[in-house]
TIDO-489758 format. One record per residue: residue in three letters; x, y, z of N, C-alpha, C in turn. Coordinates in steps of 0.05 Angstrom, whole numbers, plus 5000, padded with zeros to 4 digits. Atoms other than C-alpha are relative to their C-alpha. Layout:
BEGIN
ALAXYZXYZXYZ...
end
This chain:
BEGIN
MET502149745003499949964999501650264993PHE497949714993503250704979498050215010GLN501249724981502551325025499950234989PRO500749745009499352015002503550204990GLY497449805005505752374977500649864982HIS497550155014509151764941499349954968ILE500150015026510351834868501449724989PHE501150225004508251214833502049924970ALA500049955025511651114762501850214988GLY498950005010515951644764498650274994ARG502349755021509352074736497550065018TYR501849974994504252004785500449965039ARG498949934974503852284854498049875014ILE502250184979498951834906499250155015VAL500849804971494352314942497749755020SER500950074989489451704968499249754996LEU500550325008487250944976496250084992LEU503750005003480250934931498849675013GLY501750304996478750134939502449874998ARG498250185006482549524945498449705004GLY501150375015480848824913501349685007ALA498550215006482648194902502949984969MET499149985012484948394841502250225003GLY497749884985488848934870499550365012GLU503049704981486849744894501650214980VAL500949825013485450354869500950315012TYR499249734968489251054891498650084978ARG499749805007487351674877501850164995ALA497249995004493152024839499850284988ASP499249745018495752694807501749894979ASP498750095012498152634737502050184993LEU497949854990505352964745499850214980ARG500049985035505552974667498450214994LEU502049765018498653304641499450145020GLU500949804974497853584714497150004997GLN503750044990490353264724500049815016ALA500850194983486852814777498949774982VAL500750165023487352114755499549695020ALA499950234985484951414786501449694979LEU497850265009490650944783499949695006LYS499650324998489950214788501949844990LEU498050065003494249794803499749675003LEU502050154992493449034793502849855020ALA499050084968495448564856502549764985THR497150125012500448034806501650154986PRO497049915001507248154806499950134952ALA499650025035509148374723501349874998GLY497650275027512147874671498449855011TYR500950284993508147374706498449954974GLY501450035031503747314632497249885023ASP502950304993497446904676497550174986HIS503649935005490047004664499450245012ALA500449704989489947634707501250204986THR498849715016494148044667498550084977GLU500450085018492047824609497350204988ARG501749864996485348074628499250295003PHE499349554983488248794663500550044962VAL499149825027491148824585497450064989ARG502749985020484048734554498650155013GLU502549714992480049234599501050254996VAL499649685013484249724575499949974964ARG499949895029484049594502496750004992LEU503249915016476349504494498550195026ALA499849814986476349984547499950334985ARG499549875008479750484509499350054968ALA502249985019475850334451497650094996VAL502349894986469250634474500250295019ALA500249725004468951434468498150115013HIS503449954988463051634512500550145028PRO499149974969461852214569499949775023ASN500950124982458551644597500949835004VAL498150114998463651294595502550035010CYS497849954998469851214634502249924985ARG498650035017475351394600503749905011VAL497850244997482050944606503650284983TYR497249775012489351484586501749715000ASP497350115008494650964596500449695008ILE499850224978497350304617503349885004GLY498150104990504050044639500449865024ASP498950204977508949724692502350205007ALA498849954978512349984743500349915031ASP498650074981516649854803498349675019GLY500650195009513949114781497349905016ARG504550004997505649214783500350154976HIS502249805025501949334723497650135016TYR502749774986497149914729499350064972LEU501649785026492450394684499750085013SER500549664993491751094698497050034983MET503049895002483651264687498850165002GLU501849775007478751844682499149885032TYR500749994970477952044768497050104996VAL501149954994471252164785498949965021ASP499749864962469852614843496849825002GLY502450094995462952154866500449825019GLU500050314984460751594894498249744980THR501950115025457850894862497150045000LEU503750114996450250784845498849875017ALA501550214978450950194897499850235013SER500449874974453150704950497650055002LEU502749805006448351194933497849885011LEU502850185007442650744930499849845021ARG500150144980444750304992499350355023ARG499649774973445351115038497350104987ILE502749735004438951495012497349794985GLY501950135016434750894975498850044967ARG500950035033429650914914499650264993LEU499849795008431051464874496750164988PRO502949785006425952104852499649754975ARG500650085025422951884785502050124982GLU499749865021424352434744505449954995LYS498050085005432052264769501349784989ALA499350245014432651584751499049954982LEU500649955024429651724694502850114975ASP498049935009435652114679502049825000ILE498550175000440351634697499049754981ALA500550165015437251094658499949994984ARG499249825017438351504601502549934996GLN496949925001445951634614500749724989LEU499450315011446850904620499549904973CYS499550105027443950694556500550094980ALA498149885010447651174529502749815003GLY497450254990453850914550500649694986ILE500050415011452050094537499550074971ALA500950065023449150354465503350074988ALA497549885010456250704454502649785000ALA499150185014459950104464499849674986HIS500350195032456049574430501450174973ASP499349985030457550094375503649944983GLN497850015003464649924385500149634998ARG500950365004462449144397501049955018VAL497649994970464949174466496749865009LEU502350044967460248664518500850135019HIS499449884967460949024588499449665010ARG501250194984457548334619500849935025ASP499049974978459248554684499050285019LEU501449714997454249154685498049945025LYS502049894971451349334761501550295018PRO499949684991450949944809502350034999ALA496649964997457749774833501950174989ASN498049915016460349884774499650274980ILE501549755008457150534752500650245023MET498449814988460651174778497750105007VAL501549794991455551884806501050214995ASP497649694999460152474794498050285014GLY501449644997457453254823497550034994ARG502049845007453453414780497349814982GLY501150215003449352734764500649874969GLN498750105021453052544703501749725010ILE498950254990455151764710501949904980ARG497850265028460451294675500049815021ILE499250214999461250634663502649895007MET496750154993466950204694500449824997ASP499250335007470849604690498749784984PHE499450315019471349164634502749845003GLY498050304987475148694670499049774979ILE500650325011471148114633498450134980ALA501349865019468348474579501349894978VAL500250195020468248144514500050084972PRO499949945029469548294435495749914987SER503550145009460948164402501449794990ASP500050175014464447744364500949715019GLU498950244974467047264426498549915021THR502249964983460047144438500349675015SER500650324997461146304444502349925026THR498150064983465146174514498849825029ARG500850234976464245654569500250185032GLU499149804981466546214619497950075012SER502649874986460546404666501250195018ALA499449724984463547074691498350205002GLY502349754999460047654716499349985033THR500949984958456647834798496649884988PRO502650255006450847254795497150134999GLY502849884988445647764824499050074976TYR500749795027446048194750501249764985MET499850235036447647524701496850004990ALA501350005022443147414640499449735006PRO502050264995439146714650503749744970GLU497850225012444746464588503550125014GLN497550054993451246754620499449755026LEU500050174976449246354685500949624990THR500950225004447545724639502349924979GLY498550085030454645824586498750054977ALA500050035032451245904522500150334985ARG499649745014451246484475499750284992LEU501149734981451747224498500450154970SER500549715019449747844455500050325013GLU501149775002447748494458497850005024ARG503350024977441748344495500749835028THR499249984988445148014548502150215020ASP498249734973448448754572495950015000VAL501850045001441048824561497150035020TYR501150124982438948414610500750135034ALA498349904978444148664658498650445004ILE501449794988440249374653496950015013GLY502450114995433749144658500150045035LEU499750084978435748934726501450235014VAL499849724984439149624744497950114991LEU501549855001433949984724497749945020TYR501550224976429549524774500350155018GLU498549864975433949744832499450264998LEU499549635000433950554810497650045009PHE503149985000425950504805499649945034ALA501650044978424650074866501850025019GLY499349874981430650264907501449785024HIS498950214991432649514922500749794983PRO500250065023435448974882498749764989PHE502450195011431048564845499949705019HIS499850254988434747884870500050065034SER499649864975433647954946499049715011GLY498350174981435447224959498649694984GLY501950255021432546454924501550074975SER498750255029434646074853500050424991LEU500249815006436746724815499449994968LEU502349965018433346444762498049924996GLY502149924994427646424787499150155017ASP500849924986425646944821497750075012ASP503049964994418347064861499450274985ARG500949825003418047734829498450034966ARG501050025030414047704759498050294986PRO501449795012411548274716496450015021PRO499249825018406748684717502150255032PHE498249854984412048964787498950215016PRO500849794995408449364822499550205019GLU498949864975412349664869501050264970LEU498749895006414850004804496850164985ASP500349885016410750534757498349884980ALA500150195041407450114693501450144983ASP498050115027410950444646502849965002VAL498450094986416750394676501049624999ALA500750204999414549704695501049744972ALA501150175026412849534625503749884986VAL497649985024420349674591501949795020VAL498950304991423149244649499949775001ALA502150345005419248624648501650004965ARG500049935026421248724569503049795002CYS496950025001428348734590500949775018LEU498650244989428848074635497649824995GLU502650275022423847694586503449735001SER498150264995428846934597500949994971ASP498650135028428946864518501850304993PRO498649645019433847474490498850044984ALA500749905025430347454428496850205005LYS503149735002423447854460501850165019ARG498849804978427948314503500150264976PRO499949795015429049014469503349964987PRO497949995024434748984407502450115010SER496949805004439149524432499450095035ALA500649854979440149944496498650334990LEU501249745008438450594450497049994993ALA502850055006431150144441498850065029ILE500649984977430550164516499450285007ALA500449694997432050884517498350224996LYS502649905014426251034466497849935019ALA503750084987420950624505500550125033LEU500750024978423150934571497050335002PRO502449704994417451524603502650224992GLN498449665001419552274575499850065030SER499349874976422752684636498450145001ARG501549634993417053284662501850215010GLU498749774986424353574691502350074978PRO497349905034430653764633502849865017SER497850134981436653284658501550245015LEU497249904969442553474719501350064982THR498849885024446753484663500650244992GLU502149755015442954014632499750275016SER500449884994441554404684502550115018GLY497149924980448154394730499149985023GLY501150144972444054114784502449955028VAL497750294981449653874843498649785010PHE501350175000448153214855501549815006GLY500150104982452852804889501150115022ASP499549784973455753364935498650015014ALA502949884980450253604957498349764999ILE502050155004445853004944496550054999THR502449935003439753394932498049934982HIS502050075022436753114875498349695004VAL500450325000436852294899499349995023ILE501650054974432752324959496849944998PRO502450024998426352084979497750285002THR500349744991421352584969499550135021GLY499049794968418652625033496850055005ALA502450024999410952735014497950025021LEU502249984977405852795068497749814995HIS502050035008399252505059498050145014PRO501349734998394453025060498050025031ALA501450004972390752735131502350065021ALA498449954969398652705170499750415000ALA499049785006399853395135498250215021TRP502249714995393253765168500949955032ILE499150074970394453365232502950125020MET497249814991401953655236498950255001LEU500749725007399154385213499450105025ALA502049984983393854325263500749955034ALA499049944970398354165327501750195002ALA497449814990404054585315498050214989LEU502049744990398455185309498450135027ALA501549894967394954965373501350005024GLY496950104983401554755408500650355006THR498549774997404055445394498650215004LEU502449764985398355835415500949945029ALA498950044978398555425483503750075014ILE497549884993406055625484501150225017ALA499249754985405356305488498849995018SER502150004975399956305532502049955027ARG498150074977405956045585502550094990ALA496349775002411856535556500350055019SER498349864976411956865618501249855018ILE498250204975415056315655503150034989ALA496849865014421656455606500250294998THR498549714999421957155604498750145023VAL501749834977415657685632498150054994THR503549985005408557845636500350274997PRO499649735006405458435620499850165020SER501349884982404358635687503950075009ASP495449824997413958685694499550324978LEU499349825019412559155631498850224992PRO502249905005406359645650500050074968LYS501049835019408660165612502050044971PRO498450065030411460185527503450185012PRO498249844995419160505535500150294990GLU500949755006417461155504498550135010VAL501949884977412161345556503250015027LEU499049984982417961165607502950184994ALA498149875010423261575568499450325010ALA501449675003418162195567500850085036ARG499149774972418862255644502649895016SER497050044986426662065654500550234990ALA500049755004426162695615499550235017GLU500349884978422462975659500550075027ILE498150044980426062865712502850144991LEU497450045014432263065680499150305003GLY500149785019430263675654498950155042LYS499149874963429563915742501650105010ALA497649924989435963855756501150114976ALA497749965012438664095692499450154974SER501749924997433564605672502450174980GLY498549845019437264915598502049934981VAL499050095009441064495582500249744972VAL501850065029441164335501500949634995GLN500050255009441763525488501050024974ARG499250125032444163305427499549574999ASP500550405013444162465431497550035033ARG501250144981440162075468499649684999GLU500150295005439061275485498349905020PHE500450164979434360845528500249704990TRP500250255003433260135541499149825030PHE500950134973430159595595502249775001LEU498450194994435059175633499749835025LEU498450144979436958755697501150085015ASP498749944968438858995766500149825010ALA498550194981442158485795501150095025SER499349884981443958965844497949985028VAL502050064973437958855892498749624999SER500850234992437058155928498249974992GLY501550105004432257675929497449974982GLY501450095015427657335884500750044968ARG500050035010427957455818500450344988PRO497149764999433157995793497150304982PRO502149854995428058575781500750204971ILE500149895019426358935716500750305003ARG499249685005430059745703499550144975PHE499949955005428660245662503050104989ALA497949835005435460615634499950204974TYR501449845006435261265602502350225001ARG497449844992441561735580500150204983GLU498949725010443762355551500450134996SER497349844999448562805525500350134971PRO499449765018450663415500501049994972ARG498650105024453963035446499549804986ASP500050305012453962365407500749845025LEU498950274988453761705445501849924982ILE497650245009459961365422500049795009PRO499150254972460160735456502549864996ARG497350115006467260355455499449734991ASN500150135014464759755443499349874976LEU501050205027464059165374497850184993PHE503649984990456659325384499350234986HIS501049744997455359985387498550085016LEU501950004974451059915445500550155030VAL499949804972450060425499499049875013THR500550054970450160265568500250185021GLU499849864980450360535634503650135000ASP498649964986457460615636501850104963ASP498850025032459060635556498250174974PRO498249914991460161135531500650065034PRO500050024961464261325606497650295002LEU501549814991459161795644502450315010ASP497849874997465162375624499750234994VAL499349825004463962895595495850185006ALA500549834985460363585628496049974985GLY502850105015451963495611499849745000MET500550295006452362715606497349965024ALA500050184976447162385654497749795001ASN500650165000443861815671497149925019VAL503049924982435361695695500049634999VAL501250354991434160885720496950015016LEU502950004994426760815725499649665019ASP502650225017422460155746498850024982PRO501550025029418159985694496550185012GLY501849854993412660325735500250334997GLY499349775001416460985723500950145024ARG499149884974419061075787502850094997LEU497049914990426761375807500749855012VAL498650194985431160865826503450134995ARG497149935003437561245801500450204987PHE500449805017439261885772503650065005SER496849895003447462115751499950334987ARG499649785019449562775725502250064996ILE497649875008456363065703499150395008ALA501449794998454663765724501450224977ASP499049905024455864285661501350245012SER497349854997461964825677497850184992ALA501249775017457765345639497650085021ALA502949924972451365295698501249995018ARG500050034973454665185755500150245019GLY500649744995453365735810497550124994ARG502649825021446865935765499249785029ALA501050124973443165465830499850195022THR500849814983439065915874498149785019GLY502150124989435965645937500149795003ALA500350304976434165005981498249884966ILE501250215018433064345935498649885010ASP502050194999426664075936499949675002TRP500050385003428463345958496849865002GLN503950135010420163215972500549934972ALA500650145036420163265898500949754986TRP497050355005426062725883498449795016PHE501550214990422262265937498049934994ALA502150105014416462235901500149954981ASP500550165023418862195841501449705002ALA499750405005421161505870498749955008GLY501450124979415261375909499550035016LEU499749924970416561575975500350205015ASN500349694985415562026028502150125006GLU497749844993421162486056499649935023ALA500449934970417262546122500649675007ASP499250384981418361666134503749964994PHE496250154998426461806131500750225014VAL499949944980430561966172503350134984ALA497950045007437562266157502649925019VAL497950044981444962136181502949924989ASP497849885021451662166162500049864977SER499750105035454262056089501849875003LYS497249985000460461576085500549924974GLN499750155029459661326015501250074985THR498449945028463661365949498450074984LEU501749915029459161705894501549934983PRO499850015017460661575828500450294970VAL499749685016460062355801501450175019PRO499049794996463862965821497050125019HIS501749954982460163235880501250165025ASP498449894983461963745938496949965030ARG500850094974456063485986498049684994ALA501650244992453062826005498049975015LEU502050124986446862606035499249744995LEU502350274997443361986064498349945016TRP501849934984437561836092498549765009GLU500550314994435261206122496550005013ARG503350134993427560916135500049815013ARG499350204982427360496189496650015014PRO498250274998424660056229498349794969ALA501050155017421159806167503149774988GLU498550115003424759196137499549884968PRO496450024983430059156094499850355006VAL499449754997431859886112500350074977LEU500049835032430660366052502450145001GLN497749834991436760846041500150164979VAL499649815013437161466006502550164994ALA498149765009443161765972499550214984ALA501249855020443462355948503750174994ALA496349825004450062935924499750164972THR501449785019449663625902502850054999LEU496849905018455364035861499150274995ASP500249785003454864785869497250085002GLY502449954989448264735905497649824979ALA501350185018445664355837499749615010PRO500450324989442863535851501849874973VAL498150135024447963115814498949625000PHE499850264993446662505844497649885024PHE500650064993441462105866498249685000GLU500050265001439261365894498749905027VAL501350204979434160835922501349745016THR499150245001437960315954497549835023ASP500350164970435959716009502249955014SER497850024979440259616065502049724992VAL497850224993442258906045501349894967SER498150115028444559025971502250154994ALA498649844990450059295957500150214966ARG500449685010450760015909500249784968ALA500450135036448659805828503050074982THR497749955014454259655785498949954974PRO501250085035452859745713499949684987ARG499950295017451159115674501250034979ASN499050045034455158915612498149944982MET502550065023448858905556501949714992LEU499550195025454458435516500849795014ALA499250244985456057965580497649844982SER501850205015452257295559498350015035GLY501150064967450157225644500749715010ARG498650085001454156625647502349975022PRO497349994984458156385706503250024994ALA498049895019464756595692501849665000PHE499350304994467355795704498449804970SER499250015025462655705646500350114971GLU499849755031464056235593502649954989ALA497449994994471256055611500349624968VAL500650185025469555295580498950004984LEU501450035013465655455540501850234973TRP499149945032470255865494503249955001ALA497650175016475755405499499249844988PHE500550235024471654945466499850194973ILE499349875008471055405421501850074977VAL496149955012478455555403500149684999ALA500650315021477754725399499850084981ALA501049985020472654815354501950114980PHE498549835022476255245314502949844981ALA498350195005482454805307499149804997ALA500450215015479254195294499450064975ALA501049875023474654535240501350004983ALA497549935026480354765207502149814991ALA497850125001485254195210497149764985LEU502550295008478053605189500550154964ALA501849825026475754185133503649964982ARG498850045030483154205098501249784989ARG500850275001483053495106499049914976ASN502250045018477553395073500050114958LEU499049955033479053845017502849964986ARG496850145016485553564999499149774985ARG501950165019480452964984499450014982GLY501149885013477453274941497449955008GLU502749974983470453244995498750195006GLY502149764994466253715019498650214988ASP501549895011460054004990500650285004ARG499549634987463354784989497850114984ALA501549845012457255004942496650135020SER502850014976452154815002501850245022ALA499549914975457355075053500350215000ARG499249735008458655795014497950105006LYS502149844997451155955018499149925027MET500650024963450455685088501450325014CYS497749804990455756245109498950314991ILE501349835013452456705065497550125011PHE503650004981445456635106501850175021VAL499149804970450056775170500350255005ALA498249714990453557265150497950274995CYS503549775001446857665127498849975023CYS499949884977445157555203500750225015GLY498049914994450357735229500150354997VAL500049685012450558445194496450195004LEU503149874994442758535198499950085037PHE500250014970443358395278501650325002ALA496949825002449558875275498650295006MET500949705012445959465241496850135018PHE502750014985438959355283499150185025ARG500449944964441759395353501350245003ALA498349804994446559805340498550405005HIS500849904990446360495366501750184976HIS498749845029447861015296499750285015VAL499249604998450761735301500150094975PRO500349775026451262255239502450135006SER497349965002458462125235501649794984GLU498750215016461461825182503149695004ILE497650114989468661655209498449675021ASP500850214963463961265282498349784977GLU501950185010458960905227503249854978LEU499250245015464860585188502149905020THR498550254969470160395248497849865005PHE502150234977463560065277499349804970LEU500850125020461559815207503049744991LEU498050325009469359455192500349875027GLY499050184989469559235263497249815005VAL501450234996463158855256499649884974SER499950175033464558565184501949795018GLY497350364994471758235219498149915020TRP501850224973465957995286498249784976VAL501850195018461357705219502049904988LEU497950115011468257515180500649675025VAL499150174965470557085243497749755003TRP502450135003463956695256499549924970THR500450105031462756615176501949804992ALA497750214999469456275173499849645014PHE502350164988466855865232498749784988CYS502250125020461155595192501449884983TRP499350125011464855485143502249825003LEU498750274996470354995163498649865008THR502550244999465154695202498549784989TYR501950215027460254485145502249824995LEU497350065004466654325109500649715008ALA499750194984468953805167498949865008ILE502350244999462253485176499349954989GLU501550095014459253455118500749734986PRO500050315016463352815082499449855028PRO500950164986463052415154497049955005MET502449974996455952665175499349884976ARG501850225021454052395100500449735003ARG499050274985457251675122498349885015LEU500150014978455751655180495950015007TRP502349894995448352005183498350094986PRO499449825027447252115114496950145008VAL502949955004439252185131499750325021THR499149984992441952815170499650424983LEU498549865019444953255110496649994974ILE501649995019437653155063499550224997SER501249784997434153655071500550314997LEU499149794999438054185087501150094977THR499850055024441554045028498750124971ARG501649935014436654034985498650264996LEU500749764986434154745026502650184992LEU497949945009440354985006500950104971ASP499250015028440754824927497650215000GLY502049805004434555274935496849854985ARG501650194999429554704925497650035014VAL502249974976424455114978496949954987ARG502750104996418354774948500049595004ASP499350305003421054054962498349915027PRO501150094978416353625000501849975025LEU498250104977422153395041500350275013VAL499549764991423354125061497850055016GLY501549974983416854205071498549795034ARG500850174988415153695117502549915030ASP497949944981422153725161499650295013VAL501349854983419354425179499049925011LEU501250084978414054195204499949835022VAL499850124982416553665243501950105023GLY498049754980422154185273498450175014LEU502049804980415954695298498549705017LEU500950184974412854115333501749885017ALA497650034982419553895357500050255026GLY499749764990419854585381498150075026ILE502049924971413854575415501249835024VAL498950254973415753945464502450125011PHE497649874988422954215470499750305020VAL500049794977420254835504497249935019ALA501050184975414754505542501249815024VAL498250154976420054105577501450205014LEU498549714994423454795589497450045019PHE502549854991417155075606499249885040LEU500850134980416054465662502550095025ARG498249824983422754615691499450365011PHE500349724988422255345695497650075020GLN502250014980415755295733500049825019PHE498850264978417454665780501749995024PHE498050145003424954615795501350164996HIS498149995006428455135770499550264987ARG500849755005427155905750501350064969ALA499850025023427556065687503350314995PRO498749775001435356505679500350194992GLU500549705016437957135666501350054970ILE500450165029440756765606497450144971LEU501949945017434056865572499650255008LEU501349654989430857475609501950144979ALA498749725014436457975585499950024971PRO501049945028435957805509496950114995ALA503449884999427557925521500150265004LEU500849714986428958635550501750144979GLU499249775026433358875493498849974983SER502350025015428458565450497750264994VAL503449905003421858955461500850345008LYS499349804988425059555461498450094971SER502049975031421359655375500249704987ALA500950295034420359265312502949935005ARG497350125009427559425306501349785004HIS498450194976430659065364499249774996VAL500750325006426258495351501549884975ALA499150115034428758395273502249935014ALA497750084992435658445303500649785026ALA499950324979433557915362500049724979LEU499750365011430957375316502949964972ALA497850015024437257515257501849955023LEU497550044967442057435330499949704992GLN500750194989438456835347500749804983THR500150185015437856495285503349954988SER497049965009445556655268501149705024ASP499150134981446356325332500249804999VAL501250335003442355685330503049924981TRP498550205024445955525262502749965014GLN497450074987453455615297500549865023PHE499450224977451255205354499249774987MET500550295011448454625311502749924984LEU496850035018455654575268501149995019GLY498050104977458554635336500149685001GLY501350404993455154065360501449784980MET499850145026455653655303503249914988LEU498250164996463053765305501849855013PHE498750194968463953495373498849724996LEU500350295005459952905346501749974987VAL499950175015463152775289503249895024LEU498850054988469652825342501149755018LEU501250254991466752405389500649684989TYR499750335011466151815337502749924979SER497850165009472851855309501949945025ILE499650134975475351775380498649665009VAL502250144991470151215400499749764973GLY499950105021469650945331497349774993SER502850174986461150685351498450295008ARG500849824990456651195330497950025015TRP501250084980451550975382501850175035ILE497550024968457051045438500450344997ALA499049625002458651785404498250145012ALA502649804998451852025406499850065034LEU501150104966450951735485502750245014LEU498349834980457252165502499950274993TRP500949705006455652775458497250095027VAL501949884986448752805502501149995031VAL498449954972453152645577501550274997LEU497949745002458353165555499350305002VAL501149835007454153675523497950115021THR501949974985448353705577501850215022PRO499049724968452654115641500850124994VAL499149755001455754555596496550164992SER501149905016450054705558496950115020THR501950004983444754755618501350115032GLY498849924965449554955676499349865014ALA501950114981446754505715502049905027PRO497750024993453454375750499550195022LEU499449674987454155095778497850005011ALA501749914977446755155802499749965023GLY500650114975447154735853497349905016GLY502349954982441554715908499449734989ASP502250215002436054175913500049954964SER500950075027434854225836502049944987LEU499150185009441053955817499549784985GLY502050185006438853345800498150084982TRP501150105015432853435767501450324974ASP498849915017437153985724500249794981LEU498650125008441653515705497949734976LEU502750145015435153025690499550154968PHE500749745020432353555645501950124978GLY497549955019438653665606500349804988VAL499750215020438253045586498849924987VAL502750025025431752905570500850134960LEU500549915012432953475532501950004970GLY497450015019440053345494498949684980LEU500850185014437152675473497450054987PHE501449895014431352935445500350114982GLY499149845013434353465404502549794994LEU498650095014439752945382497649824983MET501750115013433952465357498950144987ILE501349885022430952935320502349974973MET498149935020436653155288501149744986ILE499950155012438252405265498749954993ARG503450105011431952175247499150154980PHE502049825023429952765210501550194974GLY497949755021436153265192500150195025ILE499349704990439153825211497850175001LEU501549805014434554245179496849965025ALA502850014978428354025230501550035026ALA499149924968433554115289499950365000VAL499549694993435554805271497150125001VAL502949935001427054965258500449965033MET500349964981426954645327501150225020LEU498449924985432155065365499050324990ILE500349654998430655835335496550055014TYR501650054983423455585355499549985034GLU499349914970426355565437499850224998ARG498649764998429556225422496750134990LEU502349825008423156505394499450005035PHE502350144972419056225463501650105021THR498949924965424556395515502650304987ARG498649895012428756895482498150354996LEU502449775012422757475457498250025024PRO502649984982417757675503497749954983ILE502650205021410957265467498650075042THR501849954981404457495508497949954983LEU503150005018396657345483498650255016ASP502049734985394457995523498650224992LEU500249785022391358405476499950265005SER499749704992392059065528503450055010ALA497550004990399558885531501050124968TRP499449905022403159475494501549894982TYR497350145025409259005462497949694988PHE502050015022402858605431501049914974GLU501250025027403658715370502449944981SER498550185002410658475371500249705004SER500650144997408757905406498149864974LEU499950025029404357775342500649944975ALA498750005021409057935291502249724994VAL498450334991412757255324498849884986LEU502150145010406556925323499450014972SER500750015021404457055254503649874975LEU497150185013412556855232499749785003VAL500750314977411756195277497649804959PHE501950045020404856115229500149964977ALA500750035030406556265162503249704993LEU496950145008413555825175497449764989ALA501950195003407455255185497749904987VAL502550015028402655395127502049914978TYR496849985017409955425086499449684999GLY499050184993411854805115497249644991PHE502050275019404054345105498750104975ILE500349995033403854695033501249934988VAL498550095011410254465009499949695000ALA500150294992409353745048498849864985LEU502150225011403253495006501549954977GLY499049965022407953584945496850084977ASP503150065024403153364888497449934996ARG502149954995397853234928498550235011ALA501149905001391753644931500149985035ALA501049944983389953875002497349825016PHE501550124996383653545010499949644973GLY499950295015385852844965499650164972GLY500149985024386752774902502450204978THR496049895011393453084855499650304986ARG499649815017395453794843502150064990TYR498550015021398454004795501550385000LEU497949864984403754604809500850134973
end
């Protein structure tokens, strides 16, 4: 066996081993003289022995070279080197028809007809050169990436004038009766083999499934085949050669006409994307109606309980515009006459307050100059940009509009203008408090803004003890905050932080770095082998990149500055390119092994990426994904309701998206992109586990065991709910993996996107809620997706029975 890189015969550089059998080995190699890829076939028998195998080898070359046709594999050269006979032939980047049929089953009718005509054309070309193949079978037919076939292996072919032979050569399951009995052979012997191949193409399984090859139980009219195809196959399989079609071209003419253009003419991807050779997956109308009804009813049920994961209308009684006007009113009392150039507002979590669910707060910022954040995504926070410019001010309210915190950098031009005493009762009233209930105490606190006087009040004996801190500068208020005695002073939360514990975050980033390295190594290996569906990878990456850009553009705080906007665009483009590169590398790394190990996972996804949005299998998997998402979210809600409240990682993005329709669109784009990256990373981990343990099912179980703690954070939660958290995590992990393996990546992606919609966006069915319109938009999107899946999954069938012609 030669290793990659070995130079054979001073001309051929070995790339990889393609196959090995009793007759020898076949390598993929680079012809250094002609600068093209070739398949190099080496005979096992040493050169110079002149035995029957050598004679057969030479005859194969002589006969194959006589046939020049696009559907026959070309033979280039023959020779001896290093004590071995060899021949070089055309390298076909694809797989055998036998492998394809084993992997995906029965071919769609139009694709089978296309292959059947190519097969007849190739055999007719051989017959024109007076060559009988004698060993025609799916294993000797290669299918390349464009759907074009090549007939191979003329090892036992004979000239048609040598038809009288006692040698019973060939593959028993594909031999004509005259081959088995040693009778006279003719072109109609290959016609019989064509009939067997056609049966397998259209039925999805070999004609001979057991028993005698001369007396198979299956007889015409072959109910598993369409009537027009069955009639042609039945004629080919006549025991009497005289009753068979006279030639391969006669078979081609007898085949029914295609309703679609040839794959090779349309340029569609065939072998690489496996998009044109999968069962249609059309649903029976009754099943489609049941799935649609379940998806719509289940979504309404989930929406009615969505507040378990995010917020209720009572948590957000007032819209952000009303709270922004309230904040501006409060600031007007502290800094009258100051002209503000820019402002921003948003909802947030104030984790500084202890006990129960972290309370929701509303933040508002004003500035006499443009608010230009330093972070990559231009998200304005309480401390980005820093509160260090005269005239800048922050206000934090509770959802009802009561003042929680106020801070301002005094304008130097306005300093010294304040006259009279400050009416602190008005500030207490803004916070929903009564100054008379508080007593002044000594203040030793360090406040976050410049001031010359600090004040502190406490309310006793109520529990917890409320404290109100305030500060002035030159007689004007610059700070006011209400806290309780058991809480530390609020630290502004980084809106870009995930909310995960530090250890969990470190583990996640270590996994991401390792995933990048592993994906790059595997993708490089696959590309060097000529494997990997680069077209689908490119389309997926374009989609992910568009989602990333849309998120950044919709979510950012934009300013009328060309330089700052250009800087923002360049930074975001770099971020998008990094994650797009990760998706590209990961897809190229996992696609070849996933195609071999779990081929079903790629079927509907590659069809969709190939633009076949009306493919029934795509529609079916969309419906399956929606139903799986309902089950997934229902299990999560059960966990949150009875065992462990929803974590901040769910509530924080919900609050960030509730501000406007633009922010909802940004959330949709971000969650969609994040789901694709999560799915690809998970599949990469599964492939790596398989490469270590060598078993598909052990790798799947290890994947669930290892991914569950990181994805659920259960070991970090601690407490009495640890066991339940692990149990729910394992159940969800197994369920998600089952959906992916059984129905494919597309169904799993739809399931996870559905989960993100109802656990990271505020959804309500309360018509009086001010954010009901955004909820309605999300629900409409889900309903539209369900209706799309329903219509497409029907295929040619009408919704109420019969046939639909599109």
